[in-house]
N, C-alpha and C positions, 0 to 999 in steps of 0.2 A: 716125870720130873721137869721136862722141857716145856710142856704145854702151859702150865700156870705161869712160867716166867715170861713167855711170849705174850700172853694176854695182859700182863701187867704193864708192858711197854707201850701199848696203844693208848692214845689220848682220847678222852671223851669229847663229845661235841661242845660241851660247855668250856672245856679247856681250850679248844681251837678258837671259839668265838672270843674268849677273853684275850688270847694272844694277838689275834688280828685287830681287835679294838685297841689294845695297848700300843701296837705298832702305828696304827692310824693316828692316835692321839700324839704319839711321839713325833710323827712327821708334821702335824699341825703346829706343835710347839716349836720345832726347828724353823718352820716357815715364819712364824710370828716373831721369833727372836732375830733371825737373820735378815728379815725384809727391811727395806728402807721406807720408812713412813713419813718422810719429809714431803711437804707440799710440792706438787708438780709445777715447774716453771718452764715457760716457753723460751726457746733459744732465739734470741734476737740478733740479727746481723748488725754490722757496723753502720752507723748513720752517716758516715762520711768516708771518703776514699782514704786508704792507708798505703803507705810506701814501706816496703821491706828491702833492706840492703843485704846483698849476698856477698859474702867475703871472697876474696881472691878473684882471679880472672877465669871466666867461664867461656868456653867456646860457643859459637853460634848454634851448633847442632845440639849441644848439651842444654843450652839455655832454652831452645825450642822444645826439647823433650820435657824439661821441668814445667814449662807453661802448659804443655799438652796434658800432663798428668793431672793438673788442677782444673782442667776444662770439664764441667759437669756433663756436657753433651758428647764426651769422647766415646762412650759405649751406647748411649741412648739414641743418638742420631747418627746419620751418615757423616763421617768425618774423615778427612784426608789422612790424619795422623792415627786413625784407629786401626784395628786389626784387618779391616776389609778395605782400607783406603788404597793400599798398594795394588790390590788385585783389580778393582773396577772403578776407582776414582782418579787414579793417576795416569790414565790413558790419554794420549794426545788426541785432540779433536781431528777428525778427518779433514784434509785439505781439498776444497772444491776448486776445480779449475774450469772456469767458464770460457767457452770459445766464442769468438765473434763470427757467427754464422747466420746467414739469411737464405731462405728458400728462393730458388730462382723463379722468375715469373713464368707462368704457364697459361697462355691465353687459350680460351675455348675456340674451337673451330666453328666458323660461320659460313654457311652456304649462301652465296649471294643470289642463287637462282630461286630460293624459297622465301625471299623477303616479301612480305605483304600477302602471302598465300592464305594465311588464316583470316585476314580481313576480307579478302575476295570471297572466300567460302561463306563467311557470315552474311555478306551482302547478297549473295546468290540464293541462300536458303531462307532469308528473312525479307518478306515483302513489306514495304512501308504502306500502311493504309491511311486513308484520309481521316482527319479528325472528325469525331461525331458532330461537333458543333458546326462544321462547315456545311453540312447538309441541311441545316435549318436556317430560316431567315433570322436576321438580326433583330432582336427585340428592341422596341422603341425605348429611348432614354426616359427615365423617371423624371417627372416634373415636380420639383420641390418648390413649395410656396415660399416666397421670400418673406422672412420675418423682419418687420420693421421695428427696431428697438433703438430709437435715437438716444444718444447720450444726453443725460440730464445736465442742463446748463444752469439751472437755478435751484435755489433752496425750496423746500416744500413744508407747508404747515399742515399737520395732521390733526384733525379733530375727532373726538370719540364718536362711537355709533349713536345715532339718534339726534345728532346735531349737524348743522351745516352752516357755512359762512353766509352772512347776509350779503356780502359783496366780496368778490375775489380779491386776494391779496398777493402781490408780487414780492417775493423775497429774493434779492440778488445773491450771488455767490459771495463767499467770504474769502478774503485773501489770508492764507495761513500756510505754514510750512508742513503741517501735519493734518491728518484726517480727524475732524472734530466729532465728538459724540453729540447726539441730539440734545437740545436744551428743552427741558420739561418745565412748563409754567402751570401752576395751579390758579385757576380763576374762579371767582364767585360771580355767578350770573343770575340776574333777576328774571322774572317771568316774561319780560319784554325782550330778553336777549342781550341786554346791556351788561357790560362787565363792570362790577362795582369795585373790586379790588383784585390784585394779582400778585403773585410772588413766585420766584424761581425755586423749584424744589430739586432740580438736578441740573448741574452746570455742564457745559460742553467741554470743559477742560479744568484747569487749576487756576482760578482767578488770582490766587495769591502770588503766583510766579509767572503767569501768562497774561499780559495786558490785553492782547487781542481776544483771548477767550472771555475776559471780563467785558470788553466792549461788545462782543457778540451776545452775551447774556443780557446786557443792558438794552441792546437793540430788540431782542425778543420780548423783553418785559414791556418796553414802550409800545411795540406793535400789538401785544396782547391787550393792553389797556385801551387801545383805540378800535378794537374789533367789535362787531355786532354779530350775534349768533341767532339761529332759528331752530326751534324744536320741531322735528318732523315725526317723531314717534312718541305717542303718549301726550299727556297734558303737562305743560311746564309748571313746575312748582314755583313758589314765590322766590326762593333762593336755591341755587343748585351749584355744586362744585363740579368744575369741568377741568380735565387735564389736557392741555394743549402741548403738542410735541413739534418742535421746530427741527427739521432734518436739514442740516446744513450741507451745502456743496462747497468744497474748498478749491481754491485756485492757488497756484504757486506764486510766491512773492518774488518779484524780480529783485536781485541784489542791487544795492546802490552802486552807481558808477564810480569807479576809482580814477581819479585824475592824478597823473604823475606830476610831481613838483620838482623843479630843477634844484 
């Protein structure tokens, strides 16, 4: 009689799975109904300083405690008002007492009887030998030929290879404050060595701003027109172009004398 009644009280697997599924759905429904589905908003701090008035009179200790409670670093960092401040942050620093003390002078003992003994021992055990060069005769002094290179005092006229001057030309030095470049003159020479025409192709300075350079170029052009050349290599053509180079030597220009006027 009792065995069939006990067997009817046991739930089947399907009934268990249905009950668990129903409870799970009920929980999901409660979560959905009771949850806050409003959009998340970030909390923003005040953009400017704020002042709060506290009613009544507050003692200094109480006021300090109120401010300490609002300190965000009270428990995160080492703080004097925290729970550990009394134990290891409130200790008084040790007082260092410096004394004005100096070590007394202590001179090393010196035996006057041993002064110079080390040098005497060095001289006794080291003999000074004669230099090796003293045993050989002195070599005769080298005779160096004197190079004669006199300073050039005049200007030079340089003609190209294959040509020579029919007569020597003396060019005096030029008075100028700067070193002048050579003046190059292009000359048209006939088969007899006479110069038909000539022109300046390279000036010694800037004739536009330097009057002395212009005078020097004019002197070179006039000298070139009065020259006579000889052909020494090959047969002279009826007309030949020849480049004449006037290498100037400059001399300092004496400044004009200044006379004082009363």
